[in-house]
Biopython code that builds the backbone (N, CA, C, O; Angstrom):
import numpy as np
from Bio.PDB.StructureBuilder import StructureBuilder

atoms = [
    (1, "MET", "N", (-71.229, 108.626, -227.061)),
    (1, "MET", "CA", (-70.210, 109.083, -226.125)),
    (1, "MET", "C", (-70.774, 110.237, -225.291)),
    (1, "MET", "O", (-71.383, 111.164, -225.826)),
    (2, "ALA", "N", (-70.567, 110.167, -223.998)),
    (2, "ALA", "CA", (-71.071, 111.193, -223.091)),
    (2, "ALA", "C", (-70.298, 112.497, -223.271)),
    (2, "ALA", "O", (-69.093, 112.497, -223.525)),
    (3, "ARG", "N", (-71.014, 113.595, -223.135)),
    (3, "ARG", "CA", (-70.392, 114.921, -223.194)),
    (3, "ARG", "C", (-69.954, 115.322, -221.790)),
    (3, "ARG", "O", (-70.576, 114.929, -220.804)),
    (4, "ASN", "N", (-68.889, 116.099, -221.705)),
    (4, "ASN", "CA", (-68.419, 116.613, -220.427)),
    (4, "ASN", "C", (-69.145, 117.909, -220.108)),
    (4, "ASN", "O", (-69.250, 118.805, -220.945)),
    (5, "ARG", "N", (-69.638, 117.988, -218.888)),
    (5, "ARG", "CA", (-70.435, 119.136, -218.464)),
    (5, "ARG", "C", (-69.994, 119.572, -217.075)),
    (5, "ARG", "O", (-69.668, 118.743, -216.225)),
    (6, "ALA", "N", (-69.987, 120.875, -216.856)),
    (6, "ALA", "CA", (-69.732, 121.439, -215.527)),
    (6, "ALA", "C", (-71.088, 121.822, -214.936)),
    (6, "ALA", "O", (-71.856, 122.555, -215.558)),
    (7, "THR", "N", (-71.376, 121.325, -213.741)),
    (7, "THR", "CA", (-72.692, 121.481, -213.131)),
    (7, "THR", "C", (-72.549, 122.098, -211.749)),
    (7, "THR", "O", (-71.704, 121.685, -210.955)),
    (8, "ALA", "N", (-73.394, 123.102, -211.471)),
    (8, "ALA", "CA", (-73.321, 123.847, -210.212)),
    (8, "ALA", "C", (-74.472, 123.489, -209.283)),
    (8, "ALA", "O", (-75.631, 123.426, -209.694)),
    (9, "ILE", "N", (-74.125, 123.257, -208.021)),
    (9, "ILE", "CA", (-75.121, 123.201, -206.958)),
    (9, "ILE", "C", (-74.974, 124.503, -206.189)),
    (9, "ILE", "O", (-73.976, 124.730, -205.504)),
    (10, "VAL", "N", (-75.989, 125.358, -206.314)),
    (10, "VAL", "CA", (-76.031, 126.648, -205.620)),
    (10, "VAL", "C", (-77.191, 126.560, -204.651)),
    (10, "VAL", "O", (-78.309, 126.230, -205.047)),
    (11, "THR", "N", (-76.938, 126.850, -203.388)),
    (11, "THR", "CA", (-77.983, 126.725, -202.383)),
    (11, "THR", "C", (-78.326, 128.062, -201.750)),
    (11, "THR", "O", (-77.515, 128.986, -201.710)),
    (12, "CYS", "N", (-79.550, 128.133, -201.260)),
    (12, "CYS", "CA", (-80.024, 129.258, -200.460)),
    (12, "CYS", "C", (-80.872, 128.624, -199.362)),
    (12, "CYS", "O", (-82.004, 128.204, -199.598)),
    (13, "GLY", "N", (-80.309, 128.563, -198.166)),
    (13, "GLY", "CA", (-80.986, 127.833, -197.102)),
    (13, "GLY", "C", (-81.036, 126.360, -197.464)),
    (13, "GLY", "O", (-80.008, 125.758, -197.773)),
    (14, "ASP", "N", (-82.225, 125.779, -197.427)),
    (14, "ASP", "CA", (-82.407, 124.362, -197.765)),
    (14, "ASP", "C", (-82.807, 124.149, -199.221)),
    (14, "ASP", "O", (-83.169, 123.037, -199.607)),
    (15, "LYS", "N", (-82.745, 125.201, -200.029)),
    (15, "LYS", "CA", (-83.195, 125.090, -201.419)),
    (15, "LYS", "C", (-82.011, 125.145, -202.385)),
    (15, "LYS", "O", (-80.953, 125.696, -202.081)),
    (16, "VAL", "N", (-82.231, 124.554, -203.554)),
    (16, "VAL", "CA", (-81.212, 124.466, -204.594)),
    (16, "VAL", "C", (-81.708, 125.223, -205.821)),
    (16, "VAL", "O", (-82.877, 125.127, -206.196)),
    (17, "LEU", "N", (-80.810, 125.971, -206.435)),
    (17, "LEU", "CA", (-81.154, 126.720, -207.636)),
    (17, "LEU", "C", (-81.277, 125.795, -208.839)),
    (17, "LEU", "O", (-80.377, 125.005, -209.124)),
    (18, "LEU", "N", (-82.410, 125.902, -209.549)),
    (18, "LEU", "CA", (-82.629, 125.184, -210.795)),
    (18, "LEU", "C", (-82.966, 126.189, -211.888)),
    (18, "LEU", "O", (-83.550, 127.240, -211.623)),
    (19, "VAL", "N", (-82.593, 125.855, -213.115)),
    (19, "VAL", "CA", (-82.908, 126.704, -214.262)),
    (19, "VAL", "C", (-83.654, 125.869, -215.301)),
    (19, "VAL", "O", (-83.545, 124.644, -215.344)),
    (20, "ARG", "N", (-84.413, 126.574, -216.134)),
    (20, "ARG", "CA", (-85.183, 125.905, -217.187)),
    (20, "ARG", "C", (-84.809, 126.520, -218.527)),
    (20, "ARG", "O", (-84.958, 127.724, -218.735)),
    (21, "ASP", "N", (-84.321, 125.676, -219.433)),
    (21, "ASP", "CA", (-83.944, 126.146, -220.760)),
    (21, "ASP", "C", (-85.167, 126.610, -221.538)),
    (21, "ASP", "O", (-86.281, 126.138, -221.308)),
    (22, "ARG", "N", (-84.948, 127.536, -222.456)),
    (22, "ARG", "CA", (-86.032, 128.046, -223.301)),
    (22, "ARG", "C", (-86.723, 126.902, -224.032)),
    (22, "ARG", "O", (-86.076, 126.039, -224.626)),
    (23, "GLY", "N", (-88.055, 126.916, -223.974)),
    (23, "GLY", "CA", (-88.851, 125.938, -224.692)),
    (23, "GLY", "C", (-88.929, 124.567, -224.053)),
    (23, "GLY", "O", (-89.473, 123.638, -224.651)),
    (24, "ARG", "N", (-88.395, 124.423, -222.843)),
    (24, "ARG", "CA", (-88.432, 123.115, -222.173)),
    (24, "ARG", "C", (-89.212, 123.240, -220.867)),
    (24, "ARG", "O", (-89.120, 124.263, -220.187)),
    (25, "PRO", "N", (-89.973, 122.215, -220.513)),
    (25, "PRO", "CA", (-90.768, 122.278, -219.285)),
    (25, "PRO", "C", (-90.001, 121.810, -218.042)),
    (25, "PRO", "O", (-90.470, 121.997, -216.919)),
    (26, "THR", "N", (-88.833, 121.209, -218.236)),
    (26, "THR", "CA", (-88.132, 120.532, -217.156)),
    (26, "THR", "C", (-86.936, 121.350, -216.685)),
    (26, "THR", "O", (-86.249, 121.983, -217.487)),
    (27, "TYR", "N", (-86.697, 121.329, -215.386)),
    (27, "TYR", "CA", (-85.611, 122.102, -214.782)),
    (27, "TYR", "C", (-84.343, 121.262, -214.617)),
    (27, "TYR", "O", (-84.390, 120.037, -214.514)),
    (28, "ALA", "N", (-83.210, 121.970, -214.596)),
    (28, "ALA", "CA", (-81.905, 121.341, -214.410)),
    (28, "ALA", "C", (-81.061, 122.207, -213.488)),
    (28, "ALA", "O", (-81.417, 123.347, -213.189)),
    (29, "LEU", "N", (-79.960, 121.664, -213.050)),
    (29, "LEU", "CA", (-78.984, 122.454, -212.315)),
    (29, "LEU", "C", (-78.257, 123.359, -213.298)),
    (29, "LEU", "O", (-78.061, 122.972, -214.450)),
    (30, "PRO", "N", (-77.849, 124.559, -212.875)),
    (30, "PRO", "CA", (-77.101, 125.432, -213.786)),
    (30, "PRO", "C", (-75.807, 124.768, -214.227)),
    (30, "PRO", "O", (-75.204, 123.990, -213.488)),
    (31, "GLY", "N", (-75.399, 125.087, -215.429)),
    (31, "GLY", "CA", (-74.144, 124.559, -215.939)),
    (31, "GLY", "C", (-74.215, 124.356, -217.425)),
    (31, "GLY", "O", (-75.198, 124.714, -218.073)),
    (32, "GLY", "N", (-73.157, 123.774, -217.961)),
    (32, "GLY", "CA", (-73.133, 123.548, -219.393)),
    (32, "GLY", "C", (-71.863, 122.860, -219.822)),
    (32, "GLY", "O", (-71.072, 122.388, -219.006)),
    (33, "GLY", "N", (-71.694, 122.817, -221.119)),
    (33, "GLY", "CA", (-70.571, 122.119, -221.700)),
    (33, "GLY", "C", (-69.229, 122.738, -221.351)),
    (33, "GLY", "O", (-69.093, 123.953, -221.206)),
    (34, "ILE", "N", (-68.252, 121.866, -221.222)),
    (34, "ILE", "CA", (-66.879, 122.302, -220.983)),
    (34, "ILE", "C", (-66.224, 122.435, -222.349)),
    (34, "ILE", "O", (-66.146, 121.469, -223.108)),
    (35, "GLU", "N", (-65.756, 123.635, -222.655)),
    (35, "GLU", "CA", (-65.150, 123.881, -223.959)),
    (35, "GLU", "C", (-63.765, 123.248, -224.037)),
    (35, "GLU", "O", (-63.145, 122.953, -223.015)),
    (36, "ASP", "N", (-63.287, 123.044, -225.268)),
    (36, "ASP", "CA", (-61.943, 122.506, -225.479)),
    (36, "ASP", "C", (-60.930, 123.380, -224.738)),
    (36, "ASP", "O", (-61.003, 124.607, -224.786)),
    (37, "ASP", "N", (-59.998, 122.742, -224.061)),
    (37, "ASP", "CA", (-58.930, 123.420, -223.321)),
    (37, "ASP", "C", (-59.444, 124.294, -222.175)),
    (37, "ASP", "O", (-58.732, 125.190, -221.720)),
    (38, "GLU", "N", (-60.670, 124.047, -221.701)),
    (38, "GLU", "CA", (-61.226, 124.789, -220.567)),
    (38, "GLU", "C", (-61.230, 123.885, -219.350)),
    (38, "GLU", "O", (-61.590, 122.712, -219.444)),
    (39, "ARG", "N", (-60.838, 124.415, -218.224)),
    (39, "ARG", "CA", (-60.903, 123.657, -216.980)),
    (39, "ARG", "C", (-62.356, 123.609, -216.504)),
    (39, "ARG", "O", (-63.093, 124.579, -216.682)),
    (40, "PRO", "N", (-62.774, 122.501, -215.908)),
    (40, "PRO", "CA", (-64.153, 122.412, -215.414)),
    (40, "PRO", "C", (-64.504, 123.543, -214.441)),
    (40, "PRO", "O", (-65.632, 124.037, -214.449)),
    (41, "GLU", "N", (-63.549, 123.953, -213.607)),
    (41, "GLU", "CA", (-63.790, 125.040, -212.652)),
    (41, "GLU", "C", (-64.140, 126.331, -213.383)),
    (41, "GLU", "O", (-65.035, 127.065, -212.967)),
    (42, "SER", "N", (-63.434, 126.600, -214.465)),
    (42, "SER", "CA", (-63.712, 127.806, -215.251)),
    (42, "SER", "C", (-65.062, 127.703, -215.943)),
    (42, "SER", "O", (-65.803, 128.683, -216.031)),
    (43, "ALA", "N", (-65.376, 126.510, -216.433)),
    (43, "ALA", "CA", (-66.646, 126.308, -217.132)),
    (43, "ALA", "C", (-67.834, 126.527, -216.203)),
    (43, "ALA", "O", (-68.816, 127.156, -216.598)),
    (44, "VAL", "N", (-67.760, 126.022, -214.981)),
    (44, "VAL", "CA", (-68.902, 126.170, -214.082)),
    (44, "VAL", "C", (-69.102, 127.639, -213.707)),
    (44, "VAL", "O", (-70.239, 128.097, -213.593)),
    (45, "VAL", "N", (-68.014, 128.378, -213.516)),
    (45, "VAL", "CA", (-68.116, 129.803, -213.213)),
    (45, "VAL", "C", (-68.725, 130.555, -214.403)),
    (45, "VAL", "O", (-69.620, 131.382, -214.230)),
    (46, "ARG", "N", (-68.233, 130.260, -215.602)),
    (46, "ARG", "CA", (-68.717, 130.917, -216.820)),
    (46, "ARG", "C", (-70.190, 130.621, -217.052)),
    (46, "ARG", "O", (-70.978, 131.533, -217.301)),
    (47, "GLU", "N", (-70.564, 129.346, -216.969)),
    (47, "GLU", "CA", (-71.948, 128.962, -217.234)),
    (47, "GLU", "C", (-72.922, 129.562, -216.223)),
    (47, "GLU", "O", (-74.009, 130.004, -216.595)),
    (48, "LEU", "N", (-72.539, 129.578, -214.952)),
    (48, "LEU", "CA", (-73.408, 130.163, -213.926)),
    (48, "LEU", "C", (-73.642, 131.638, -214.215)),
    (48, "LEU", "O", (-74.770, 132.122, -214.116)),
    (49, "LEU", "N", (-72.591, 132.345, -214.568)),
    (49, "LEU", "CA", (-72.723, 133.770, -214.883)),
    (49, "LEU", "C", (-73.585, 133.968, -216.126)),
    (49, "LEU", "O", (-74.462, 134.832, -216.137)),
    (50, "GLU", "N", (-73.346, 133.178, -217.175)),
    (50, "GLU", "CA", (-74.109, 133.313, -218.411)),
    (50, "GLU", "C", (-75.597, 133.036, -218.209)),
    (50, "GLU", "O", (-76.439, 133.718, -218.792)),
    (51, "GLU", "N", (-75.919, 132.051, -217.397)),
    (51, "GLU", "CA", (-77.314, 131.642, -217.233)),
    (51, "GLU", "C", (-78.071, 132.458, -216.203)),
    (51, "GLU", "O", (-79.276, 132.665, -216.346)),
    (52, "THR", "N", (-77.385, 132.927, -215.161)),
    (52, "THR", "CA", (-78.107, 133.516, -214.023)),
    (52, "THR", "C", (-77.612, 134.894, -213.593)),
    (52, "THR", "O", (-78.271, 135.539, -212.778)),
    (53, "THR", "N", (-76.507, 135.360, -214.094)),
    (53, "THR", "CA", (-75.773, 136.572, -213.706)),
    (53, "THR", "C", (-75.148, 136.475, -212.311)),
    (53, "THR", "O", (-74.587, 137.455, -211.820)),
    (54, "LEU", "N", (-75.239, 135.308, -211.668)),
    (54, "LEU", "CA", (-74.580, 135.145, -210.372)),
    (54, "LEU", "C", (-73.073, 135.023, -210.569)),
    (54, "LEU", "O", (-72.606, 134.378, -211.507)),
    (55, "GLU", "N", (-72.327, 135.648, -209.675)),
    (55, "GLU", "CA", (-70.873, 135.581, -209.730)),
    (55, "GLU", "C", (-70.368, 134.635, -208.646)),
    (55, "GLU", "O", (-70.625, 134.838, -207.460)),
    (56, "ALA", "N", (-69.658, 133.617, -209.062)),
    (56, "ALA", "CA", (-69.122, 132.633, -208.122)),
    (56, "ALA", "C", (-68.062, 133.282, -207.242)),
    (56, "ALA", "O", (-67.180, 133.990, -207.729)),
    (57, "THR", "N", (-68.160, 133.033, -205.945)),
    (57, "THR", "CA", (-67.160, 133.544, -205.007)),
    (57, "THR", "C", (-66.325, 132.416, -204.417)),
    (57, "THR", "O", (-65.200, 132.638, -203.969)),
    (58, "ASN", "N", (-66.876, 131.211, -204.417)),
    (58, "ASN", "CA", (-66.157, 130.054, -203.896)),
    (58, "ASN", "C", (-66.716, 128.812, -204.582)),
    (58, "ASN", "O", (-67.928, 128.606, -204.630)),
    (59, "ILE", "N", (-65.807, 127.980, -205.118)),
    (59, "ILE", "CA", (-66.256, 126.745, -205.754)),
    (59, "ILE", "C", (-65.488, 125.566, -205.174)),
    (59, "ILE", "O", (-64.291, 125.646, -204.900)),
    (60, "THR", "N", (-66.211, 124.478, -204.998)),
    (60, "THR", "CA", (-65.615, 123.252, -204.473)),
    (60, "THR", "C", (-66.050, 122.094, -205.360)),
    (60, "THR", "O", (-67.242, 121.847, -205.542)),
    (61, "HIS", "N", (-65.069, 121.390, -205.907)),
    (61, "HIS", "CA", (-65.402, 120.206, -206.714)),
    (61, "HIS", "C", (-65.886, 119.114, -205.768)),
    (61, "HIS", "O", (-65.228, 118.817, -204.771)),
    (62, "LEU", "N", (-67.027, 118.521, -206.077)),
    (62, "LEU", "CA", (-67.626, 117.507, -205.220)),
    (62, "LEU", "C", (-67.381, 116.098, -205.742)),
    (62, "LEU", "O", (-66.876, 115.246, -205.010)),
    (63, "PHE", "N", (-67.733, 115.844, -207.002)),
    (63, "PHE", "CA", (-67.617, 114.505, -207.568)),
    (63, "PHE", "C", (-67.930, 114.572, -209.056)),
    (63, "PHE", "O", (-68.375, 115.599, -209.568)),
    (64, "THR", "N", (-67.691, 113.468, -209.732)),
    (64, "THR", "CA", (-68.093, 113.301, -211.118)),
    (64, "THR", "C", (-69.300, 112.377, -211.133)),
    (64, "THR", "O", (-69.293, 111.323, -210.496)),
    (65, "PHE", "N", (-70.326, 112.772, -211.856)),
    (65, "PHE", "CA", (-71.557, 112.001, -211.930)),
    (65, "PHE", "C", (-71.773, 111.588, -213.372)),
    (65, "PHE", "O", (-71.886, 112.435, -214.258)),
    (66, "GLY", "N", (-71.829, 110.283, -213.607)),
    (66, "GLY", "CA", (-72.075, 109.776, -214.948)),
    (66, "GLY", "C", (-73.555, 109.643, -215.211)),
    (66, "GLY", "O", (-74.233, 108.807, -214.615)),
    (67, "GLY", "N", (-74.048, 110.471, -216.107)),
    (67, "GLY", "CA", (-75.457, 110.418, -216.473)),
    (67, "GLY", "C", (-75.655, 109.686, -217.790)),
    (67, "GLY", "O", (-74.697, 109.188, -218.381)),
    (68, "LYS", "N", (-76.875, 109.623, -218.240)),
    (68, "LYS", "CA", (-77.201, 108.921, -219.475)),
    (68, "LYS", "C", (-76.554, 109.582, -220.691)),
    (68, "LYS", "O", (-76.088, 108.896, -221.602)),
    (69, "HIS", "N", (-76.527, 110.918, -220.703)),
    (69, "HIS", "CA", (-76.018, 111.646, -221.858)),
    (69, "HIS", "C", (-74.777, 112.481, -221.549)),
    (69, "HIS", "O", (-74.036, 112.841, -222.464)),
    (70, "ASN", "N", (-74.543, 112.790, -220.291)),
    (70, "ASN", "CA", (-73.444, 113.669, -219.910)),
    (70, "ASN", "C", (-72.678, 113.115, -218.724)),
    (70, "ASN", "O", (-73.235, 112.430, -217.866)),
    (71, "ASP", "N", (-71.391, 113.426, -218.694)),
    (71, "ASP", "CA", (-70.581, 113.221, -217.494)),
    (71, "ASP", "C", (-70.460, 114.586, -216.831)),
    (71, "ASP", "O", (-69.888, 115.518, -217.397)),
    (72, "HIS", "N", (-71.004, 114.689, -215.629)),
    (72, "HIS", "CA", (-71.067, 115.966, -214.920)),
    (72, "HIS", "C", (-69.916, 116.092, -213.929)),
    (72, "HIS", "O", (-69.740, 115.241, -213.058)),
    (73, "GLU", "N", (-69.141, 117.154, -214.069)),
    (73, "GLU", "CA", (-68.209, 117.556, -213.018)),
    (73, "GLU", "C", (-69.031, 118.469, -212.117)),
    (73, "GLU", "O", (-69.384, 119.582, -212.507)),
    (74, "VAL", "N", (-69.335, 117.996, -210.913)),
    (74, "VAL", "CA", (-70.283, 118.688, -210.042)),
    (74, "VAL", "C", (-69.524, 119.513, -209.005)),
    (74, "VAL", "O", (-68.592, 119.033, -208.361)),
    (75, "PHE", "N", (-69.953, 120.773, -208.862)),
    (75, "PHE", "CA", (-69.340, 121.715, -207.936)),
    (75, "PHE", "C", (-70.394, 122.307, -207.019)),
    (75, "PHE", "O", (-71.525, 122.561, -207.433)),
    (76, "HIS", "N", (-70.007, 122.524, -205.759)),
    (76, "HIS", "CA", (-70.819, 123.369, -204.891)),
    (76, "HIS", "C", (-70.299, 124.774, -205.113)),
    (76, "HIS", "O", (-69.094, 125.011, -205.037)),
    (77, "VAL", "N", (-71.201, 125.711, -205.389)),
    (77, "VAL", "CA", (-70.798, 127.069, -205.715)),
    (77, "VAL", "C", (-71.484, 128.047, -204.778)),
    (77, "VAL", "O", (-72.708, 128.044, -204.643)),
    (78, "GLU", "N", (-70.679, 128.885, -204.131)),
    (78, "GLU", "CA", (-71.203, 130.028, -203.401)),
    (78, "GLU", "C", (-71.118, 131.204, -204.348)),
    (78, "GLU", "O", (-70.117, 131.374, -205.044)),
    (79, "ALA", "N", (-72.169, 132.025, -204.381)),
    (79, "ALA", "CA", (-72.214, 133.095, -205.370)),
    (79, "ALA", "C", (-72.867, 134.342, -204.784)),
    (79, "ALA", "O", (-73.593, 134.288, -203.792)),
    (80, "THR", "N", (-72.579, 135.471, -205.437)),
    (80, "THR", "CA", (-73.186, 136.738, -205.041)),
    (80, "THR", "C", (-74.038, 137.265, -206.184)),
    (80, "THR", "O", (-73.872, 136.885, -207.343)),
    (81, "GLY", "N", (-74.953, 138.149, -205.820)),
    (81, "GLY", "CA", (-75.832, 138.768, -206.801)),
    (81, "GLY", "C", (-77.236, 138.222, -206.694)),
    (81, "GLY", "O", (-77.537, 137.365, -205.863)),
    (82, "ASP", "N", (-78.074, 138.736, -207.546)),
    (82, "ASP", "CA", (-79.454, 138.283, -207.635)),
    (82, "ASP", "C", (-79.616, 137.515, -208.937)),
    (82, "ASP", "O", (-79.048, 137.895, -209.961)),
    (83, "VAL", "N", (-80.384, 136.445, -208.899)),
    (83, "VAL", "CA", (-80.605, 135.655, -210.107)),
    (83, "VAL", "C", (-81.423, 136.482, -211.095)),
    (83, "VAL", "O", (-82.503, 136.984, -210.783)),
    (84, "LYS", "N", (-80.870, 136.600, -212.288)),
    (84, "LYS", "CA", (-81.574, 137.226, -213.403)),
    (84, "LYS", "C", (-81.390, 136.288, -214.584)),
    (84, "LYS", "O", (-80.261, 135.983, -214.969)),
    (85, "ILE", "N", (-82.471, 135.840, -215.148)),
    (85, "ILE", "CA", (-82.355, 134.893, -216.246)),
    (85, "ILE", "C", (-81.785, 135.581, -217.478)),
    (85, "ILE", "O", (-81.989, 136.775, -217.699)),
    (86, "SER", "N", (-81.073, 134.804, -218.264)),
    (86, "SER", "CA", (-80.417, 135.316, -219.452)),
    (86, "SER", "C", (-81.139, 134.823, -220.697)),
    (86, "SER", "O", (-82.222, 134.244, -220.616)),
    (87, "GLU", "N", (-80.524, 135.060, -221.844)),
    (87, "GLU", "CA", (-81.090, 134.575, -223.100)),
    (87, "GLU", "C", (-81.113, 133.055, -223.151)),
    (87, "GLU", "O", (-81.927, 132.467, -223.862)),
    (88, "GLU", "N", (-80.217, 132.412, -222.394)),
    (88, "GLU", "CA", (-80.089, 130.959, -222.440)),
    (88, "GLU", "C", (-81.193, 130.228, -221.693)),
    (88, "GLU", "O", (-81.550, 129.105, -222.051)),
    (89, "VAL", "N", (-81.731, 130.854, -220.667)),
    (89, "VAL", "CA", (-82.742, 130.176, -219.853)),
    (89, "VAL", "C", (-84.026, 130.989, -219.824)),
    (89, "VAL", "O", (-84.027, 132.203, -220.028)),
    (90, "GLU", "N", (-85.120, 130.279, -219.563)),
    (90, "GLU", "CA", (-86.437, 130.902, -219.572)),
    (90, "GLU", "C", (-86.993, 131.106, -218.166)),
    (90, "GLU", "O", (-87.901, 131.910, -217.955)),
    (91, "GLY", "N", (-86.432, 130.365, -217.208)),
    (91, "GLY", "CA", (-86.938, 130.488, -215.853)),
    (91, "GLY", "C", (-85.988, 129.882, -214.850)),
    (91, "GLY", "O", (-85.037, 129.185, -215.206)),
    (92, "PHE", "N", (-86.260, 130.160, -213.589)),
    (92, "PHE", "CA", (-85.481, 129.565, -212.505)),
    (92, "PHE", "C", (-86.387, 129.378, -211.310)),
    (92, "PHE", "O", (-87.459, 129.977, -211.221)),
    (93, "THR", "N", (-85.940, 128.538, -210.390)),
    (93, "THR", "CA", (-86.657, 128.335, -209.143)),
    (93, "THR", "C", (-85.672, 127.905, -208.072)),
    (93, "THR", "O", (-84.637, 127.307, -208.368)),
    (94, "TRP", "N", (-85.997, 128.208, -206.841)),
    (94, "TRP", "CA", (-85.262, 127.662, -205.695)),
    (94, "TRP", "C", (-86.072, 126.466, -205.232)),
    (94, "TRP", "O", (-87.165, 126.621, -204.687)),
    (95, "TRP", "N", (-85.535, 125.269, -205.450)),
    (95, "TRP", "CA", (-86.277, 124.025, -205.258)),
    (95, "TRP", "C", (-85.959, 123.384, -203.923)),
    (95, "TRP", "O", (-84.798, 123.272, -203.528)),
    (96, "ASP", "N", (-87.021, 122.963, -203.227)),
    (96, "ASP", "CA", (-86.853, 122.308, -201.928)),
    (96, "ASP", "C", (-86.695, 120.799, -202.048)),
    (96, "ASP", "O", (-86.487, 120.122, -201.041)),
    (97, "GLY", "N", (-86.790, 120.263, -203.254)),
    (97, "GLY", "CA", (-86.661, 118.829, -203.461)),
    (97, "GLY", "C", (-87.927, 118.053, -203.156)),
    (97, "GLY", "O", (-87.970, 116.834, -203.317)),
    (98, "ILE", "N", (-88.949, 118.754, -202.719)),
    (98, "ILE", "CA", (-90.192, 118.097, -202.325)),
    (98, "ILE", "C", (-91.331, 118.436, -203.283)),
    (98, "ILE", "O", (-92.092, 117.556, -203.685)),
    (99, "ASP", "N", (-91.445, 119.707, -203.647)),
    (99, "ASP", "CA", (-92.588, 120.089, -204.483)),
    (99, "ASP", "C", (-92.509, 119.420, -205.856)),
    (99, "ASP", "O", (-91.506, 118.788, -206.189)),
    (100, "LYS", "N", (-93.530, 119.559, -206.617)),
    (100, "LYS", "CA", (-93.693, 118.817, -207.868)),
    (100, "LYS", "C", (-92.995, 119.466, -209.065)),
    (100, "LYS", "O", (-93.366, 119.187, -210.205)),
    (101, "THR", "N", (-92.006, 120.315, -208.842)),
    (101, "THR", "CA", (-91.250, 120.910, -209.944)),
    (101, "THR", "C", (-90.687, 119.790, -210.826)),
    (101, "THR", "O", (-90.042, 118.874, -210.316)),
    (102, "PRO", "N", (-90.923, 119.851, -212.144)),
    (102, "PRO", "CA", (-90.392, 118.804, -213.016)),
    (102, "PRO", "C", (-88.873, 118.976, -213.200)),
    (102, "PRO", "O", (-88.406, 120.023, -213.650)),
    (103, "VAL", "N", (-88.122, 117.934, -212.846)),
    (103, "VAL", "CA", (-86.661, 117.965, -212.986)),
    (103, "VAL", "C", (-86.213, 116.725, -213.757)),
    (103, "VAL", "O", (-86.879, 115.690, -213.752)),
    (104, "TYR", "N", (-85.075, 116.860, -214.414)),
    (104, "TYR", "CA", (-84.503, 115.720, -215.133)),
    (104, "TYR", "C", (-84.033, 114.661, -214.134)),
    (104, "TYR", "O", (-83.646, 115.003, -213.017)),
    (105, "PRO", "N", (-84.061, 113.387, -214.517)),
    (105, "PRO", "CA", (-83.617, 112.320, -213.606)),
    (105, "PRO", "C", (-82.200, 112.511, -213.083)),
    (105, "PRO", "O", (-81.923, 112.186, -211.929)),
    (106, "HIS", "N", (-81.291, 113.038, -213.919)),
    (106, "HIS", "CA", (-79.916, 113.210, -213.452)),
    (106, "HIS", "C", (-79.822, 114.247, -212.336)),
    (106, "HIS", "O", (-78.916, 114.184, -211.506)),
    (107, "VAL", "N", (-80.752, 115.202, -212.311)),
    (107, "VAL", "CA", (-80.753, 116.199, -211.236)),
    (107, "VAL", "C", (-81.002, 115.501, -209.901)),
    (107, "VAL", "O", (-80.297, 115.753, -208.923)),
    (108, "ARG", "N", (-81.991, 114.638, -209.861)),
    (108, "ARG", "CA", (-82.259, 113.885, -208.629)),
    (108, "ARG", "C", (-81.057, 113.030, -208.243)),
    (108, "ARG", "O", (-80.696, 112.959, -207.068)),
    (109, "GLY", "N", (-80.431, 112.379, -209.234)),
    (109, "GLY", "CA", (-79.258, 111.550, -208.963)),
    (109, "GLY", "C", (-78.094, 112.351, -208.402)),
    (109, "GLY", "O", (-77.437, 111.922, -207.454)),
    (110, "ILE", "N", (-77.843, 113.499, -208.981)),
    (110, "ILE", "CA", (-76.754, 114.356, -208.497)),
    (110, "ILE", "C", (-77.039, 114.823, -207.074)),
    (110, "ILE", "O", (-76.164, 114.767, -206.210)),
    (111, "LEU", "N", (-78.261, 115.282, -206.834)),
    (111, "LEU", "CA", (-78.591, 115.791, -205.497)),
    (111, "LEU", "C", (-78.600, 114.678, -204.452)),
    (111, "LEU", "O", (-78.204, 114.908, -203.309)),
    (112, "GLU", "N", (-79.041, 113.486, -204.821)),
    (112, "GLU", "CA", (-79.001, 112.354, -203.880)),
    (112, "GLU", "C", (-77.556, 112.003, -203.548)),
    (112, "GLU", "O", (-77.228, 111.763, -202.386)),
    (113, "THR", "N", (-76.695, 111.973, -204.553)),
    (113, "THR", "CA", (-75.277, 111.675, -204.320)),
    (113, "THR", "C", (-74.665, 112.713, -203.395)),
    (113, "THR", "O", (-73.913, 112.374, -202.482)),
    (114, "TRP", "N", (-74.986, 113.968, -203.630)),
    (114, "TRP", "CA", (-74.473, 115.078, -202.814)),
    (114, "TRP", "C", (-74.964, 114.957, -201.369)),
    (114, "TRP", "O", (-74.180, 115.095, -200.430)),
    (115, "ARG", "N", (-76.245, 114.703, -201.200)),
    (115, "ARG", "CA", (-76.790, 114.595, -199.838)),
    (115, "ARG", "C", (-76.260, 113.352, -199.115)),
    (115, "ARG", "O", (-76.002, 113.394, -197.912)),
    (116, "ASP", "N", (-76.099, 112.249, -199.849)),
    (116, "ASP", "CA", (-75.547, 111.020, -199.256)),
    (116, "ASP", "C", (-74.116, 111.220, -198.791)),
    (116, "ASP", "O", (-73.663, 110.567, -197.852)),
    (117, "ALA", "N", (-73.406, 112.129, -199.453)),
    (117, "ALA", "CA", (-72.003, 112.420, -199.096)),
    (117, "ALA", "C", (-71.922, 113.369, -197.898)),
    (117, "ALA", "O", (-70.834, 113.661, -197.403)),
    (118, "GLY", "N", (-73.081, 113.846, -197.439)),
    (118, "GLY", "CA", (-73.082, 114.683, -196.246)),
    (118, "GLY", "C", (-73.047, 116.150, -196.529)),
    (118, "GLY", "O", (-72.514, 116.925, -195.734)),
    (119, "SER", "N", (-73.610, 116.556, -197.657)),
    (119, "SER", "CA", (-73.660, 117.965, -198.061)),
    (119, "SER", "C", (-73.575, 118.850, -196.853)),
    (119, "SER", "O", (-73.601, 120.074, -196.982)),
]
sb = StructureBuilder()
sb.init_structure("model")
sb.init_model(0)
sb.init_chain("A")
sb.init_seg("    ")
for serial, (resi, resn, name, xyz) in enumerate(atoms, 1):
    if name == "N":
        sb.init_residue(resn, " ", resi, " ")
    sb.init_atom(name, np.array(xyz, "f"), 0.0, 1.0, " ", f" {name:<3s}", serial, name[0])
structure = sb.get_structure()
């Protein structure tokens, strides 16, 4: 059974924020599990803050993306602050979608869906 996850697309110019979990070589979009009785909007705000210290100022639900292991509630998030990695993540990058940064397949799927919708 797929887990429910809140996933953030945070942009800076033409780049998208990606984070890398501790001990993993592959990058993902910020986000995480939706707790019991938690709204997806609250989860994406909480997870972004926990992982990056960015504070969401505006969130827009975009779509639900069914991945192999997770069902992602995907949000475009505008945020303030500077990215500072937390205990949960080991690194971050602003990805242009072109360079050879290793990303999970669902990240490409989510970003393609977003761009096809006219991001």
